[in-house]
N, C-alpha and C positions, 0 to 999 in steps of 0.2 A: 684748835683741839679742846673738848670738853673734857676739863679733870676726873670725871666719873671714866672716863676711856681710857684704854690703853691708848701707844700709840704705837697703830697697825697701818705698814704700807698696805691701800687697801688694789692699788695698780696689779699689781702681777697677780691678784685674783681671779680679774678680768675676761672675761668671755667676750671680745667687745661686736654688737650683736649691729647686724642690720639685713631687717627682714622683713622690708617693705617692699609687698607684691612688682612697686615699681623704682626701684632702684637700679643706680645707671654704672655704668664704669664707670665714668667720674668718683661718684663718689665710692664706689664698692678701691676705687685707687686712693679716694682719702678716705678710709675707713682703716686701710692695712698701711699706713702713711702715720696714722693718729697710734696707731695698736701698736707698731715699731717705737711712736717717739717715747712715748709715755710707758713704754714694755710693759705694756699688757701681758696678759696669757695666750690670747687666741682672740682672732677675728671670727665669726659665726656667721656663713655668709650660704645662702641659696647652692640651688648642684650647680645652678648656669653659672653662678661668678665662680666658682670653686677655681678654675684656670687660668683665670688670669690672676685672682688672690695667691696660688702659688708660685704664679710668675713672679710678680710683686714681693715677697716676702723668701724670696728662695736664698737660702743662705742665713736667715732671721729669727728670730729666739722664738717669735710668737707662729703660734700653728694655727694653721688653715681647718673651721672648724667646720661642717654644713649638717645639715637636720636631714632626715631620712622617713619617707612615713608621715612627713609636717605636710598639716599640722593637729590630724585628726585621731592617725595610726590605723586608717582602716583600709590600705593599702591592705593586698594581699602578701604573702612570707617571699612570692617569691617575683615579686616587684619589688620591694627593698632591700630583697639583697641585690637585682640589679641596681637599682641605685645606689646602693651602696660602694656595690666594685668600680663603677664606675667611676664616685668618689673620687674613689681611694686610687685610678689609674689617672686621674684630671689633678691628684695633690694634695687630696687630703689627709688629715694626719689623723684628724678626732670628726666622732659622727653622730651625732645628737639625734635617738632614733627614739621615734614616738610609741609608747606600748599598746598595743592591740586590749586599750579598753572593754572594749562588748566579749574577746573573749576571756578576761580574769574574770569578768560580773559574773559570767555565765558556770564560770569555773571550768574554764578548758585549758589548766593550766601548760597541761605539755606543748600544747600549740604555740601556747607564750613563751615555756621554755625553750622549745626547738626554735622559734626562731630568732632570738638574738643568741644563741648560744651558734647559730648559722652561722650570723653573722659577723660577731665576734671572731670565728675560727676562718674561716673564708677571706676576712678585710685583713686581719693582723693584726688590728688601726686599735684605737682608742673608743669603745662606746659607754657612750652614755645616755642611760635610757631614761626618758621624760616621763613621768607617772601620770603626769596631772592630777596632780596629790587636791588640787580645787573640788574634781568630780568623786574622790576615794573616801569611804567611810576609812577609820585609823588602822581593822581588822585587812583590808584589801591594800591596806600601803604597808602594811610588814606583807604579808605576806606578797605582795609583788617585788620588793625588794628583796626577800628569803630569793626569791626566780631570780630578779636579775644577778645578784650576786652568785647563783650559782649555776648559772648561763656564762659567767664568766667578763657580767658588765664588767666594765672599769668607778663608772662614775655611776651614779643617782641623782637626774635632775628633775630638781619638783613640777615645774611648766611651762605649757609650752609659752603663754603670756594670754593667748586666748583663750580660756579658762578658770580663770583667776589668778590670783598672783602668790610670792613664795613668802611664806610666816615662817618665825620664827619658833610656832610652834610645832610647824610639820616640820622643820630643819632640826630642833631637837630630838626627833621621833627617831626621825630619818638615823641620825647620829646616834639612839639606844641602841636601834638594832646591829648597824653595819659598825659600828664603834669604830676603827681604824682600820676595816679589810679594803675599802672601797672610797672614793673620793663621793662628795655630797655640790651637789650643781644648786643654788640658789638661785632660780629665775622667776621673770614675772613682774611689774609692776614697782621694781627699787629705783627709790627718786629721789632719796636723799641720802649723805656721806653716815648720819648716825642709822638710817636703818642697813642699810652697807656693813659698819661693825657687827651692828647686834648680830646679822646675819651668820658674820664670821665668828662671833663669839658664840652663837649657839650649833655651831660644829661645819658652816658650807667652806668647803673648800677651793670652791670658785662661784662666783657671781658673771649671770648672766645679762648684760643690760644692752642696751640703745644708749645710755642717757652716761657711760664714766668720763669725757668729758665732763659732764655737768658734777659728775659727785666729787670729782680730783678738786673743779673749783670750789666748789663748798668745803671743802677739807680744807684750803688754799687761805679763803676768805674766814675762818672758823679763826685759823694760826694766826689771821692779822689780827683776829681781836673783833672781822665786821660784823 
């Protein structure tokens, strides 16, 4: 561990993501086994894999997380709600919901609020709203954050990974807005252990990444002085 970093175990922060369109049942099984073995917070998979992941992680600590309206956020509210409800019926306990960016940008804030609130209320599960911060101005990030908190979201998530990466600046901004009222999930482009630590120190309470195992190996190598 570098001398100027505190001794933080990043494993419990990680949502172990498997969001490649070609993911196989064998890979889902591998991701679930890794999440359990390394004490990750959750496995994040597409809705089609939720039932398998829920069976594999039954009575185990890692949560089953899936994505809703992913990656554009541009599906209708009715479709998002059905997708969320079906995912919960199949065993998901966390939902990463993509914000309707078009509605936000043209000022349809009531529609944005209603969509998020309905999913939070109807599912009763942990909802993390993906803001896609790389496509928003700071003023839009602030507006989106306030809407999400008021609608009942449990987390703000920075990115899908399709339109930019998590940045320390964005996490700090979101932390300033939410204080400790809800969580912050930094996601997209997290490639190094030091980057993960920087995001946690900036205020992230979850890290979305497909590279969790590699980040832990980097940590182990640093501790060995390699």
